[in-house]
Kinemage of the C-alpha trace (Angstrom):
@kinemage 1
@onewidth
@group {chain A} dominant
@subgroup {mainchain}
@vectorlist {calphas} color= white
{ca met a 1} P 6.952 16.181 1.596
{ca ile a 2} L 5.593 17.079 5.031
{ca glu a 3} L 7.990 19.263 6.993
{ca glu a 4} L 8.834 17.830 10.376
{ca thr a 5} L 9.207 19.830 13.554
{ca gln a 6} L 12.401 19.837 15.572
{ca ser a 7} L 10.401 18.215 18.349
{ca glu a 8} L 9.669 15.174 16.146
{ca ile a 9} L 13.340 14.840 15.276
{ca asp a 10} L 14.302 15.175 18.941
{ca asp a 11} L 11.815 12.428 19.813
{ca arg a 12} L 13.552 10.050 17.415
{ca arg a 13} L 16.911 10.949 18.890
{ca ala a 14} L 15.602 9.794 22.261
{ca ser a 15} L 13.919 6.646 20.950
{ca arg a 16} L 14.835 3.001 21.481
{ca ile a 17} L 16.703 1.069 18.796
{ca leu a 18} L 17.046 -2.671 18.277
{ca ile a 19} L 19.967 -4.115 16.313
{ca phe a 20} L 18.759 -7.539 15.270
{ca val a 21} L 21.378 -10.058 14.174
{ca val a 22} L 20.286 -13.139 12.240
{ca ala a 23} L 22.770 -16.002 12.575
{ca tyr a 24} L 23.029 -19.475 11.074
{ca gln a 25} L 26.184 -21.599 11.436
{ca his a 26} L 28.314 -18.534 12.118
{ca glu a 27} L 30.397 -19.985 14.942
{ca arg a 28} L 33.708 -18.922 13.382
{ca leu a 29} L 32.463 -15.508 12.212
{ca ile a 30} L 30.292 -14.116 14.977
{ca glu a 31} L 33.112 -12.900 17.251
{ca ser a 32} L 34.841 -10.971 14.467
{ca leu a 33} L 31.541 -9.350 13.565
{ca phe a 34} L 31.016 -8.018 17.077
{ca glu a 35} L 34.651 -6.949 17.353
{ca arg a 36} L 33.892 -4.502 14.524
{ca val a 37} L 30.767 -2.974 16.124
{ca pro a 38} L 31.417 0.661 17.152
{ca glu a 39} L 32.212 0.775 20.845
{ca glu a 40} L 29.671 3.511 21.604
{ca leu a 41} L 26.811 1.146 20.775
{ca phe a 42} L 27.639 -1.256 23.603
{ca asn a 43} L 26.110 -0.671 27.050
{ca asn a 44} L 24.068 2.141 25.530
{ca asp a 45} L 20.705 2.601 27.268
{ca arg a 46} L 18.966 3.461 23.978
{ca ile a 47} L 20.220 0.415 22.106
{ca gln a 48} L 19.785 -3.306 22.451
{ca phe a 49} L 21.303 -6.109 20.384
{ca leu a 50} L 19.255 -9.247 19.821
{ca val a 51} L 21.032 -12.202 18.246
{ca ile a 52} L 18.963 -15.236 17.218
{ca asp a 53} L 20.831 -18.356 16.174
{ca asp a 54} L 18.438 -20.134 13.828
{ca ala a 55} L 19.111 -23.684 15.043
{ca gly a 56} L 22.297 -23.963 13.019
{ca gly a 57} L 23.565 -26.930 15.011
{ca asp a 58} L 26.890 -25.322 15.954
{ca ala a 59} L 28.125 -23.225 18.883
{ca thr a 60} L 27.317 -19.783 17.469
{ca ala a 61} L 25.211 -18.780 20.476
{ca glu a 62} L 27.689 -20.126 23.055
{ca val a 63} L 30.686 -18.460 21.397
{ca leu a 64} L 28.975 -15.073 21.312
{ca gln a 65} L 27.634 -15.351 24.854
{ca his a 66} L 31.152 -16.091 26.112
{ca trp a 67} L 32.465 -13.049 24.220
{ca val a 68} L 29.742 -10.806 25.672
{ca asp a 69} L 30.250 -12.042 29.246
{ca ala a 70} L 34.012 -11.598 29.069
{ca arg a 71} L 33.569 -7.933 28.127
{ca glu a 72} L 30.733 -7.244 30.580
{ca ile a 73} L 28.410 -6.023 27.851
{ca his a 74} L 24.861 -5.722 29.145
{ca asn a 75} L 22.831 -4.798 26.080
{ca val a 76} L 23.387 -7.934 23.987
{ca ser a 77} L 20.822 -10.748 24.240
{ca val a 78} L 21.579 -14.098 22.642
{ca ala a 79} L 18.905 -16.671 21.821
{ca arg a 80} L 18.660 -19.858 19.799
{ca asn a 81} L 15.618 -21.184 17.971
{ca pro a 82} L 14.695 -24.745 18.941
{ca val a 83} L 13.619 -25.352 15.317
{ca asn a 84} L 15.012 -23.747 12.188
{ca gln a 85} L 12.720 -20.907 11.038
{ca arg a 86} L 14.500 -20.118 7.756
{ca tyr a 87} L 15.736 -16.638 6.844
{ca gly a 88} L 12.336 -14.948 6.647
{ca gly a 89} L 10.919 -16.796 9.636
{ca asn a 90} L 13.823 -15.717 11.825
{ca gln a 91} L 13.280 -12.090 10.849
{ca lys a 92} L 9.619 -12.341 11.824
{ca leu a 93} L 10.665 -13.262 15.358
{ca gly a 94} L 12.935 -10.258 15.632
{ca tyr a 95} L 10.419 -7.748 14.306
{ca arg a 96} L 7.637 -9.099 16.498
{ca tyr a 97} L 9.951 -8.802 19.501
{ca ala a 98} L 10.789 -5.207 18.508
{ca leu a 99} L 7.103 -4.259 18.457
{ca glu a 100} L 6.173 -5.995 21.690
{ca ala a 101} L 9.226 -4.683 23.566
{ca gly a 102} L 8.521 -1.089 22.516
{ca phe a 103} L 11.441 -0.379 20.172
{ca asp a 104} L 11.054 2.385 17.595
{ca phe a 105} L 13.603 1.348 14.964
{ca thr a 106} L 15.110 -2.036 14.063
{ca ile a 107} L 18.308 -2.599 12.076
{ca leu a 108} L 18.891 -6.002 10.480
{ca leu a 109} L 22.491 -7.230 10.551
{ca his a 110} L 23.767 -10.555 9.204
{ca gly a 111} L 25.947 -12.631 11.496
{ca asp a 112} L 28.479 -13.591 8.791
{ca gly a 113} L 30.124 -10.169 8.573
{ca gln a 114} L 29.217 -9.589 4.907
{ca tyr a 115} L 27.692 -6.233 5.855
{ca ala a 116} L 29.854 -3.737 7.714
{ca pro a 117} L 28.734 -3.262 11.334
{ca glu a 118} L 30.826 -0.081 11.380
{ca leu a 119} L 27.941 1.558 9.466
{ca leu a 120} L 25.285 0.912 12.122
{ca pro a 121} L 25.465 4.547 13.360
{ca gln a 122} L 24.735 5.726 9.817
{ca phe a 123} L 21.421 3.830 9.796
{ca ile a 124} L 20.499 5.488 13.070
{ca asp a 125} L 21.502 8.951 11.846
{ca ile a 126} L 19.500 8.685 8.607
{ca trp a 127} L 16.373 7.546 10.445
{ca glu a 128} L 16.687 10.240 13.102
{ca arg a 129} L 17.028 12.934 10.437
{ca thr a 130} L 14.386 11.701 7.981
{ca gly a 131} L 11.956 9.472 9.881
{ca ala a 132} L 12.056 7.064 6.923
{ca ala a 133} L 9.995 3.886 7.163
{ca val a 134} L 12.749 1.846 5.480
{ca val a 135} L 16.494 2.497 5.308
{ca leu a 136} L 18.595 0.437 2.874
{ca gly a 137} L 22.343 0.063 2.658
{ca thr a 138} L 22.942 -0.477 -1.065
{ca arg a 139} L 25.968 -2.115 -2.646
{ca met a 140} L 24.994 -1.191 -6.203
{ca gly a 141} L 25.491 2.573 -6.074
{ca asn a 142} L 28.908 1.882 -7.567
{ca ile a 143} L 29.157 -1.345 -9.542
{ca lys a 144} L 32.954 -1.093 -9.758
{ca ser a 145} L 33.056 -1.004 -5.975
{ca ala a 146} L 30.780 -4.044 -5.810
{ca arg a 147} L 33.095 -5.979 -8.138
{ca ala a 148} L 36.163 -4.850 -6.198
{ca gly a 149} L 34.481 -6.104 -3.025
{ca gly a 150} L 34.275 -9.592 -4.456
{ca met a 151} L 30.732 -9.740 -5.835
{ca pro a 152} L 30.779 -12.261 -8.712
{ca leu a 153} L 29.914 -10.864 -12.129
{ca tyr a 154} L 26.862 -13.093 -12.505
{ca lys a 155} L 25.486 -11.753 -9.222
{ca val a 156} L 26.068 -8.173 -10.349
{ca val a 157} L 24.187 -8.822 -13.584
{ca ala a 158} L 21.356 -10.634 -11.784
{ca asn a 159} L 21.086 -7.914 -9.139
{ca val a 160} L 20.956 -5.093 -11.680
{ca gly a 161} L 18.502 -6.965 -13.902
{ca leu a 162} L 16.114 -7.911 -11.114
{ca thr a 163} L 16.236 -4.404 -9.646
{ca trp a 164} L 15.440 -2.831 -13.046
{ca phe a 165} L 12.502 -5.195 -13.513
{ca gln a 166} L 11.172 -4.587 -10.003
{ca asn a 167} L 11.420 -0.813 -10.358
{ca lys a 168} L 9.380 -1.031 -13.555
{ca leu a 169} L 6.640 -3.034 -11.867
{ca thr a 170} L 6.533 -1.151 -8.557
{ca gly a 171} L 7.101 2.410 -9.716
{ca leu a 172} L 9.968 2.809 -7.247
{ca asp a 173} L 13.452 3.962 -8.187
{ca leu a 174} L 15.676 1.908 -5.900
{ca thr a 175} L 19.335 1.225 -6.504
{ca glu a 176} L 19.048 -2.283 -5.065
{ca tyr a 177} L 16.250 -4.513 -3.788
{ca his a 178} L 18.506 -7.358 -2.710
{ca thr a 179} L 20.646 -5.941 0.043
{ca gly a 180} L 20.373 -7.709 3.385
{ca tyr a 181} L 21.526 -4.599 5.246
{ca arg a 182} L 18.328 -2.746 6.024
{ca ala a 183} L 16.238 -1.220 8.781
{ca tyr a 184} L 12.560 -0.617 9.481
{ca ser a 185} L 10.691 1.792 11.710
{ca ser a 186} L 8.199 0.223 14.093
{ca ala a 187} L 5.513 2.487 12.631
{ca phe a 188} L 6.079 0.721 9.305
{ca leu a 189} L 6.138 -2.760 10.858
{ca arg a 190} L 2.778 -2.096 12.494
{ca arg a 191} L 1.239 -1.131 9.147
{ca val a 192} L 2.167 -4.224 7.136
{ca pro a 193} L 1.321 -7.917 7.741
{ca phe a 194} L 4.962 -9.063 7.637
{ca glu a 195} L 4.176 -12.200 9.643
{ca ile a 196} L 2.336 -13.766 6.701
{ca asn a 197} L 5.284 -13.197 4.375
{ca thr a 198} L 7.429 -16.079 3.158
{ca asn a 199} L 9.952 -17.770 5.446
{ca glu a 200} L 12.391 -18.017 2.532
{ca tyr a 201} L 15.048 -15.615 1.257
{ca his a 202} L 12.695 -13.445 -0.783
{ca phe a 203} L 11.177 -12.221 2.494
{ca asp a 204} L 13.251 -9.060 1.977
{ca thr a 205} L 11.643 -8.478 -1.422
{ca glu a 206} L 8.156 -8.869 0.038
{ca met a 207} L 8.952 -6.264 2.691
{ca leu a 208} L 9.905 -3.764 -0.018
{ca leu a 209} L 6.804 -4.608 -2.036
{ca gln a 210} L 4.730 -3.939 1.082
{ca ala a 211} L 6.517 -0.629 1.491
{ca ala a 212} L 5.737 0.242 -2.139
{ca asn a 213} L 2.100 -0.724 -1.629
{ca ile a 214} L 1.537 1.756 1.198
{ca gly a 215} L 3.778 4.480 -0.232
{ca ala a 216} L 6.269 4.258 2.627
{ca arg a 217} L 9.314 6.498 2.569
{ca ile a 218} L 12.500 4.605 1.661
{ca glu a 219} L 16.013 6.018 2.084
{ca glu a 220} L 19.157 4.478 0.581
{ca phe a 221} L 22.854 5.031 1.210
{ca asp a 222} L 25.937 3.412 -0.279
{ca ile a 223} L 27.756 0.674 1.593
{ca pro a 224} L 30.906 -1.257 0.693
{ca thr a 225} L 30.652 -4.775 -0.712
{ca phe a 226} L 32.507 -7.587 1.001
{ca tyr a 227} L 32.505 -11.210 -0.070
{ca gly a 228} L 34.720 -13.326 2.163
{ca asp a 229} L 34.893 -17.039 2.816
{ca glu a 230} L 31.455 -17.203 4.441
{ca asp a 231} L 29.143 -19.978 3.307
{ca cys a 232} L 26.242 -18.990 1.039
{ca asn a 233} L 23.031 -20.900 1.743
{ca val a 234} L 21.005 -19.180 -0.996
{ca asp a 235} L 20.038 -21.033 -4.166
{ca gly a 236} L 20.434 -18.180 -6.634
{ca val a 237} L 18.144 -19.615 -9.315
{ca gln a 238} L 15.373 -20.364 -6.826
{ca tyr a 239} L 15.793 -16.937 -5.222
{ca gly a 240} L 15.567 -15.136 -8.574
{ca thr a 241} L 12.504 -17.149 -9.551
{ca asp a 242} L 10.802 -16.363 -6.245
{ca val a 243} L 11.582 -12.652 -6.584
{ca leu a 244} L 10.222 -12.478 -10.130
{ca arg a 245} L 7.075 -14.411 -9.261
{ca glu a 246} L 6.298 -12.318 -6.175
{ca thr a 247} L 6.935 -9.012 -7.938
{ca ile a 248} L 4.595 -10.018 -10.774
{ca arg a 249} L 2.007 -11.096 -8.208
{ca tyr a 250} L 2.339 -7.700 -6.523
{ca arg a 251} L 1.802 -5.916 -9.828
{ca ala a 252} L -1.250 -8.066 -10.534
{ca his a 253} L -2.563 -7.183 -7.088
{ca arg a 254} L -2.106 -3.475 -7.739
{ca thr a 255} L -3.974 -3.695 -11.065
{ca gly a 256} L -6.790 -5.740 -9.532
{ca leu a 257} L -6.103 -8.925 -11.486
{ca leu a 258} L -5.214 -10.830 -8.307
{ca cys a 259} L -5.424 -10.116 -4.612
{ca ser a 260} L -2.927 -10.970 -1.897
{ca met a 261} L -3.426 -10.516 1.822
{ca lys a 262} L 0.277 -9.657 2.091
{ca tyr a 263} L -0.336 -6.264 0.530
{ca arg a 264} L -2.582 -4.694 3.089
{ca asp a 265} L -2.214 -1.524 5.099
{ca leu a 266} L -3.218 -2.618 8.594
{ca glu a 267} L -3.748 0.964 9.738
{ca lys a 268} L -5.518 2.249 6.625
{ca gly a 269} L -8.810 3.964 6.424
{ca ser a 270} L -11.061 6.160 8.465
{ca gly a 271} L -13.387 3.443 9.601
{ca his a 272} L -15.374 0.417 8.569
{ca tyr a 273} L -16.748 1.886 5.397
{ca gln a 274} L -13.814 3.409 3.523
{ca leu a 275} L -14.256 4.306 -0.159
{ca his a 276} L -11.156 4.434 -2.347
{ca gly a 277} L -12.395 6.272 -5.437
{ca met a 278} L -15.091 6.682 -8.041
{ca asp a 279} L -15.527 3.234 -9.545
{ca thr a 280} L -18.429 1.985 -11.650
{ca ala a 281} L -20.843 1.451 -8.766
{ca his a 282} L -20.246 4.949 -7.454
{ca val a 283} L -20.791 6.405 -10.909
{ca arg a 284} L -24.059 4.475 -11.229
{ca ala a 285} L -25.146 5.715 -7.805
{ca leu a 286} L -24.348 9.250 -8.910
{ca glu a 287} L -26.511 8.724 -12.002
{ca val a 288} L -29.411 7.818 -9.714
{ca val a 289} L -28.777 10.992 -7.726
{ca glu a 290} L -28.806 13.101 -10.886
{ca ala a 291} L -32.003 11.434 -12.131
{ca his a 292} L -33.937 12.155 -8.900
{ca gln a 293} L -32.348 15.553 -8.069
{ca pro a 294} L -32.664 15.401 -4.264
{ca gln a 295} L -31.985 18.493 -2.203
{ca arg a 296} L -30.695 16.670 0.884
{ca ile a 297} L -28.777 13.380 1.030
{ca val a 298} L -27.535 11.256 3.933
{ca asp a 299} L -24.421 9.256 2.995
{ca leu a 300} L -24.189 6.374 5.473
{ca gly a 301} L -20.609 5.099 5.611
{ca cys a 302} L -19.260 8.070 3.682
{ca gly a 303} L -15.658 6.853 4.104
{ca ser a 304} L -13.217 9.175 2.351
{ca gly a 305} L -16.104 11.328 1.107
{ca val a 306} L -15.533 10.722 -2.621
{ca leu a 307} L -19.188 10.226 -3.510
{ca ala a 308} L -20.376 12.854 -1.034
{ca arg a 309} L -18.083 15.444 -2.599
{ca glu a 310} L -19.487 14.695 -6.049
{ca cys a 311} L -23.002 15.225 -4.709
{ca arg a 312} L -22.048 18.517 -3.077
{ca glu a 313} L -20.608 19.756 -6.360
{ca arg a 314} L -24.099 19.291 -7.804
{ca gly a 315} L -25.571 21.631 -5.195
{ca ile a 316} L -26.914 18.923 -2.875
{ca glu a 317} L -26.695 19.253 0.905
{ca val a 318} L -24.892 16.145 2.224
{ca thr a 319} L -24.764 14.696 5.723
{ca gly a 320} L -21.965 12.145 6.076
{ca val a 321} L -21.912 9.356 8.659
{ca asp a 322} L -18.844 7.282 9.550
{ca leu a 323} L -16.439 6.564 12.381
{ca val a 324} L -13.899 9.199 11.317
{ca glu a 325} L -14.613 12.487 9.585
{ca pro a 326} L -13.701 12.634 5.870
{ca pro a 327} L -11.458 15.397 4.458
{ca ala a 328} L -12.672 18.969 4.763
{ca gly a 329} L -15.177 19.963 2.106
{ca ser a 330} L -16.502 16.442 1.558
{ca val a 331} L -19.770 16.931 3.460
{ca asp a 332} L -21.893 19.777 4.769
{ca arg a 333} L -22.499 18.059 8.084
{ca phe a 334} L -20.762 15.113 9.710
{ca glu a 335} L -22.164 12.679 12.260
{ca lys a 336} L -19.712 10.342 13.950
{ca ala a 337} L -21.491 7.028 14.390
{ca asp a 338} L -21.053 3.281 14.192
{ca leu a 339} L -23.649 1.846 11.834
{ca gly a 340} L -23.912 -1.165 14.115
{ca glu a 341} L -25.736 1.073 16.596
{ca pro a 342} L -28.882 3.270 16.279
{ca leu a 343} L -28.082 6.601 14.647
{ca pro a 344} L -28.224 9.806 16.716
{ca phe a 345} L -30.499 11.438 14.118
{ca asp a 346} L -33.278 10.530 11.697
{ca ala a 347} L -31.633 9.555 8.391
{ca phe a 348} L -35.011 9.432 6.646
{ca asp a 349} L -35.603 13.107 7.319
{ca ser a 350} L -33.975 13.689 3.927
{ca asp a 351} L -34.681 13.124 0.238
{ca met a 352} L -32.245 10.246 -0.317
{ca val a 353} L -30.104 7.840 1.725
{ca leu a 354} L -26.967 6.256 0.260
{ca leu a 355} L -25.681 2.872 1.424
{ca val a 356} L -22.870 2.362 -1.078
{ca asp a 357} L -20.439 -0.487 -0.291
{ca val a 358} L -21.530 -0.513 3.342
{ca ile a 359} L -23.951 -3.259 4.337
{ca glu a 360} L -21.499 -6.035 3.474
{ca glu a 361} L -19.170 -4.749 6.215
{ca leu a 362} L -21.781 -4.964 8.971
{ca ser a 363} L -22.307 -7.998 11.171
{ca ala a 364} L -26.042 -7.258 11.424
{ca pro a 365} L -27.135 -5.244 8.350
{ca glu a 366} L -30.782 -6.250 8.862
{ca gln a 367} L -30.722 -4.480 12.218
{ca leu a 368} L -29.496 -1.274 10.585
{ca leu a 369} L -32.258 -1.446 7.971
{ca leu a 370} L -34.881 -2.027 10.660
{ca asp a 371} L -33.505 0.661 12.980
{ca leu a 372} L -33.593 3.237 10.209
{ca arg a 373} L -37.319 2.608 9.804
{ca asn a 374} L -38.357 2.048 13.398
{ca his a 375} L -36.548 5.085 14.801
{ca ser a 376} L -37.721 7.448 12.088
{ca arg a 377} L -40.386 10.072 12.757
{ca ala a 378} L -40.187 11.321 9.184
{ca leu a 379} L -41.873 8.226 7.701
{ca arg a 380} L -45.609 8.713 7.614
{ca pro a 381} L -48.415 6.817 5.851
{ca gly a 382} L -49.475 8.602 2.672
{ca val a 383} L -46.213 10.581 2.367
{ca glu a 384} L -43.575 9.428 -0.110
{ca ala a 385} L -40.560 8.070 1.710
{ca pro a 386} L -37.004 9.022 0.714
{ca leu a 387} L -35.226 6.901 -1.878
{ca val a 388} L -32.644 4.485 -0.512
{ca val a 389} L -29.735 3.503 -2.794
{ca val a 390} L -27.993 0.268 -1.812
{ca val a 391} L -24.842 -1.001 -3.545
{ca thr a 392} L -23.242 -4.295 -2.519
{ca pro a 393} L -21.094 -7.040 -4.160
{ca asn a 394} L -22.508 -10.100 -5.897
{ca val a 395} L -21.075 -13.183 -4.197
{ca ala a 396} L -22.198 -15.304 -7.183
{ca phe a 397} L -19.876 -13.451 -9.579
{ca ile a 398} L -18.400 -15.778 -12.210
{ca ser a 399} L -14.830 -15.748 -10.837
{ca asn a 400} L -16.071 -16.870 -7.426
{ca arg a 401} L -18.086 -19.667 -9.026
{ca ile a 402} L -15.078 -20.915 -10.954
{ca ala a 403} L -12.808 -20.741 -7.906
{ca leu a 404} L -15.264 -22.758 -5.808
{ca leu a 405} L -15.666 -25.273 -8.636
{ca phe a 406} L -11.955 -26.017 -8.312
{ca gly a 407} L -12.079 -26.000 -4.516
{ca arg a 408} L -10.471 -22.594 -4.003
{ca phe a 409} L -11.685 -19.919 -1.602
{ca asn a 410} L -9.554 -16.997 -0.472
{ca tyr a 411} L -10.327 -13.724 1.228
{ca thr a 412} L -8.643 -10.745 -0.406
{ca asp a 413} L -7.561 -7.201 0.353
{ca arg a 414} L -10.328 -5.739 -1.784
{ca gly a 415} L -13.095 -6.796 -4.108
{ca ile a 416} L -16.011 -9.112 -3.430
{ca leu a 417} L -14.181 -11.267 -0.883
{ca asp a 418} L -12.570 -8.341 0.938
{ca ile a 419} L -11.410 -9.536 4.354
{ca gln a 420} L -13.558 -6.820 5.997
{ca his a 421} L -16.759 -8.078 4.372
{ca arg a 422} L -18.933 -9.875 6.904
{ca arg a 423} L -22.083 -10.501 4.872
{ca leu a 424} L -22.531 -11.170 1.163
{ca trp a 425} L -25.550 -11.582 -1.126
{ca asn a 426} L -26.571 -12.617 -4.593
{ca arg a 427} L -29.487 -10.927 -6.376
{ca pro a 428} L -32.364 -12.993 -4.868
{ca ser a 429} L -31.018 -12.910 -1.319
{ca leu a 430} L -30.387 -9.149 -1.474
{ca arg a 431} L -33.900 -8.412 -2.702
{ca arg a 432} L -35.349 -10.779 -0.108
{ca thr a 433} L -33.387 -9.132 2.725
{ca leu a 434} L -34.557 -5.660 1.764
{ca ala a 435} L -38.176 -6.782 1.377
{ca asp a 436} L -38.157 -8.648 4.700
{ca cys a 437} L -36.822 -5.533 6.422
{ca gly a 438} L -39.683 -3.421 5.092
{ca tyr a 439} L -38.328 -1.823 1.915
{ca val a 440} L -40.259 -1.651 -1.353
{ca ile a 441} L -37.848 -2.300 -4.204
{ca glu a 442} L -38.168 -0.092 -7.259
{ca glu a 443} L -35.220 -1.234 -9.411
{ca thr a 444} L -32.282 -3.628 -9.321
{ca leu a 445} L -29.378 -2.791 -11.630
{ca pro a 446} L -26.353 -5.012 -12.389
{ca val a 447} L -22.957 -3.277 -12.239
{ca gly a 448} L -19.918 -4.598 -14.106
{ca val a 449} L -16.339 -4.946 -12.906
{ca pro a 450} L -14.828 -1.444 -12.402
{ca trp a 451} L -11.998 -1.951 -14.887
{ca glu a 452} L -11.773 1.694 -15.845
{ca ala a 453} L -11.164 2.672 -12.215
{ca val a 454} L -8.612 -0.137 -11.732
{ca ile a 455} L -6.611 -0.008 -14.969
{ca gly a 456} L -7.657 3.233 -16.645
{ca gly a 457} L -6.921 4.244 -20.209
{ca ala a 458} L -8.235 2.682 -23.385
{ca leu a 459} L -7.833 -0.871 -22.101
{ca gly a 460} L -9.818 -0.086 -18.963
{ca arg a 461} L -12.619 1.513 -20.979
{ca phe a 462} L -12.715 -1.444 -23.364
{ca leu a 463} L -12.917 -4.013 -20.568
{ca gln a 464} L -15.522 -1.850 -18.830
{ca his a 465} L -17.709 -1.883 -21.925
{ca ile a 466} L -17.413 -5.654 -22.263
{ca thr a 467} L -18.165 -6.447 -18.610
{ca asn a 468} L -21.105 -4.035 -18.484
{ca gly a 469} L -22.584 -5.794 -21.510
{ca leu a 470} L -22.088 -9.233 -19.950
{ca ala a 471} L -23.670 -7.994 -16.705
{ca arg a 472} L -26.793 -6.933 -18.612
{ca ile a 473} L -26.993 -10.255 -20.486
{ca trp a 474} L -26.420 -12.542 -17.487
{ca pro a 475} L -26.544 -10.425 -14.316
{ca ser a 476} L -26.474 -13.278 -11.800
{ca ala a 477} L -23.047 -14.399 -13.087
{ca phe a 478} L -21.458 -11.248 -14.505
{ca ala a 479} L -22.725 -8.486 -12.214
{ca phe a 480} L -19.806 -7.556 -9.985
{ca gln a 481} L -22.176 -5.539 -7.795
{ca tyr a 482} L -25.874 -4.777 -7.584
{ca leu a 483} L -27.427 -1.356 -7.209
{ca val a 484} L -30.904 -1.436 -5.696
{ca thr a 485} L -33.223 1.535 -5.307
{ca cys a 486} L -35.985 1.111 -2.749
{ca arg a 487} L -38.194 3.045 -0.332
{ca pro a 488} L -38.858 2.231 3.337
{ca leu a 489} L -42.326 1.511 4.662
{ca pro a 490} L -43.374 3.388 7.816
{ca gly a 491} L -41.871 1.928 10.973
{ca val a 492} L -43.452 0.637 14.174
{ca gln a 493} L -43.756 4.016 15.863
{ca gln a 494} L -45.509 5.590 12.898
{ca ile a 495} L -48.072 2.773 12.713
{ca leu a 496} L -48.777 2.796 16.444
{ca ser a 497} L -49.059 6.583 16.607
{ca thr a 498} L -51.584 6.811 13.745
{ca arg a 499} L -55.023 6.607 15.438
{ca glu a 500} L -56.838 5.878 12.209
{ca gln a 501} L -55.063 2.548 11.965
{ca leu a 502} L -56.583 1.303 15.265
{ca gly a 503} L -59.920 3.057 15.410
{ca pro a 504} L -60.947 6.478 16.735
{ca asn a 505} L -61.468 5.346 20.343
{ca ala a 506} L -58.214 3.382 20.738
{ca glu a 507} L -55.867 4.562 23.448
{ca ile a 508} L -52.265 4.812 22.247
{ca val a 509} L -49.521 4.464 24.793
{ca pro a 510} L -46.321 6.173 23.584
{ca val a 511} L -43.327 3.858 23.462
{ca pro a 512} L -39.775 5.215 23.971
{ca asp a 513} L -37.420 5.037 20.992
{ca asp a 514} L -34.956 2.742 22.719
{ca glu a 515} L -37.556 -0.030 23.026
{ca phe a 516} L -37.698 -0.409 19.280
{ca arg a 517} L -34.769 -2.360 17.858
{ca gly a 518} L -36.356 -4.467 15.168
């Protein structure tokens, strides 16, 4: 765990906090809830209450506003949705408001009084001390206490069972997933796409699955259970079914069997061209490196530096290029550059150039390929050009074909249809693009699905063997990616500056580099 400085803790103690109250047909309960709020939280410059009545059709908003006005409380805002947003949809409004209004921490409180408002200061204290992304008030730390507080036995059993199942699938060790008393830091809310979550009651589960996905810090503390005469609008069977289905979907996403845009880290990565690990394509690229034994490599879009580090361990000098520098020790030299613009150095003044999982993320990959040639002074007629290794997904992969056959098309968080991919190819179009941009293709290799990197173990190795075999038999359908090795032809400047190409008496007028962009 990273030790925090006292300054960071002091910053949280001076931060702004939103207490967000979701209300629906709580006209007879809302006053008693606010009567129990600790007095020091009212008219506190650091704290604001936001209450949103979700179009319940009663006088919840009017009753509370009258109570607030009568007590001259200035930090409670009351609003009412014109149309019912449902439980999850109402939360989305509150969290979006928290981000746009500059709050640092948001506590969710239910308007029916089921969760003790007396404990609001404890949420604040835990966050100020720990900086946790998520703080949960759990009722299940003591099951006897939960039963004494009025929780029906069937709900206790369902809660414990669902929580056990979810812990198994997420790898977390939470006491309870199903508490409605919770809080989120704004740093966490900015990292996850909570606004595309469900509007139904399992919104809370999806928030915790998103927290698990990004490895967010979660803190729990025990709270008392109270079941009064409040109305319950939750269909328990439907809720349990939704929770199970979404948790299984999350697990499938994590193992690569399915992809969901809900489980993204919106602030992940060092740039456009992030690598996440050594999968099959990277291993195949490394095999090419070992076969040709270059002394100097340029890794364009080096991302986290995984492949570059492997090359360095083999005694190769590596220059990495990306928007953000990879971890120390990944490369010998780093050049900060956007591959959508001309590079500040000559990439072909090397023995090999790697473009692994990069060109699909560029809006104009042809321009990059042309710029590399046209701005190079190292390419010369009669001299062997450096080897270029290109790896990119196969858009005609069998799963995509089947999905389109049934009218389905979805972008994903990773894989072939990664949301960051801007251009995609099949084998003929990839070879044609490289040839049109002036590259002589030496070999095109099909690469299977990287099961071993996704699943691991004996099952991953078995599936890897099967998919690699299918990719060799029918590459256009079963190649997950293609690896192409090619060499660039001399660019415009090299042709124009070679007198023999135009005759011994021709006058050559030098042309500045910046006039050559394809």
